[in-house]
C-alpha positions, 0 to 999 in steps of 0.5 A: 500500499504505497499512497503519496504524502504530495498526492494525500494532503491534494485530495482532501485539499478539495473537501473536508474528508475524504473516504475510500477503502483499500484492498492488497492481498499484502501490506508491506513497509511503508512509513509515512505521514501526512496534514491531513488527521487519518481514521484507519478502520481495519474491516479485515485482517492481520498484521503489525502496526508502527505509529509514531514510537509504539508497535503493536499486532492488528487484528478484524476491529481496529480503529486507530485515530491519527493526529497530524503528520504522526508518523505511520505503518501497518503491515500485513502478517506472514501467515495474512500474507499467504492465505487468499484473504484481502486485507480490507481498510476503511481510511478517512483524512480530514482537513486538518482545518475542519478542527479550526470551525469556530464550532468545536471550541463551542464547551458542549464540544469538549469531549471532542475538543479533548480526543483531538488533541490526543490524536497527536499521540494517535488513539486507538478503539476497538470497533462496536458495531454501532461504530462500525455500522456508522462507518458503514453508512459513512461509506454508502452516504452520498457526498452533501451527508459525508460529512454530517455520518463524520461527524456523528462517528467523531462525536461517538468517538470522543464518548469512548473510554476503553480507549489506548493513546498510542505513544509516549508524552515525550515521542517528538517527531523530525522531519528530515528531507528524504526520511520517508524512503531512509525509514521505510527501505529499514524498517522492511528489513528490520521487519524481515530479519528481527530473528536473526542476528544483526549489525548495525552496519547492516541497519547503517547501510539501508540508510545509506550512512554511518552507524553512529548518523543512522543510530541519531535518525532513527533516535529522531524518528522512532523514539528509540533505538535500533536495538531496543525496538527490535528487542519489542520487535522480537519481545511482542513476537514472543507474546505471541507466540505464548498468547496461543499456548503453542509453546512446550519450549520457552529457550526454544522460543528464545531462539525462534525470536532470535534472542542469542539466549534464555538468558538475555530471551528472560531478561529484555522479556522480563523489563519490557512486560513485568512477569518471565516468559513463562510466568506471562505463558502461565497467566495467558494459559489460566485465562483462557480456561476461564 
């Protein structure tokens, strides 16, 4: 899924909102950003998403609201890529000038104002039946009614309590010339190879930088060092396997996820999750029994 930043802004500039559906057999890494706010609703699909300095798995029903110029990419999983199913995502791009209109300053819209502010760090929702119905209406209705349907949808989202702020409060995005292509190349390589031993020089070569400059560049854009991000990918893979209940050996799991030893795996997993892999697996098994 490769959408040019200039094309998106040109389309949104013609109206307050632009609604469309993307269908594809796979979503490859395309790290990008744009001035338009974005609602992204995954109707069918599974994989990993990156928003600012946060990564997580997604599946069907995932809904994310992104603020202006917040870097992001959705990447379909290997399992989904090998299936015969199409990824289907509904996307809404919103001209940021909409939020600067006078009606939004009225006290009755205070919850919506908070939602728009939080979107600068990205917000994740789990779409319920009412939200799914409103998304369908947004796609089906005539252009003149689409704005009202969108305002109803965004008002519904402002009242949802079960939501997650994605980026850390410390995250700050730094725009740099040529940044999109460099980050896309590096992230694509990381996601393909994170279970293998990786050298800093390999990663730096993908960005056409020396290692020191690459480390600064990656930290500025992601809020993490390259190897902190790789460790996060490995731990999330381990979490997913443990949650599925198919792990018979923690040592084998460590090596499958790219860790050089079980000791290192246990230490990094516990530092991130607060439990050892064995404890996490047992807790997931116990939860599945109820």
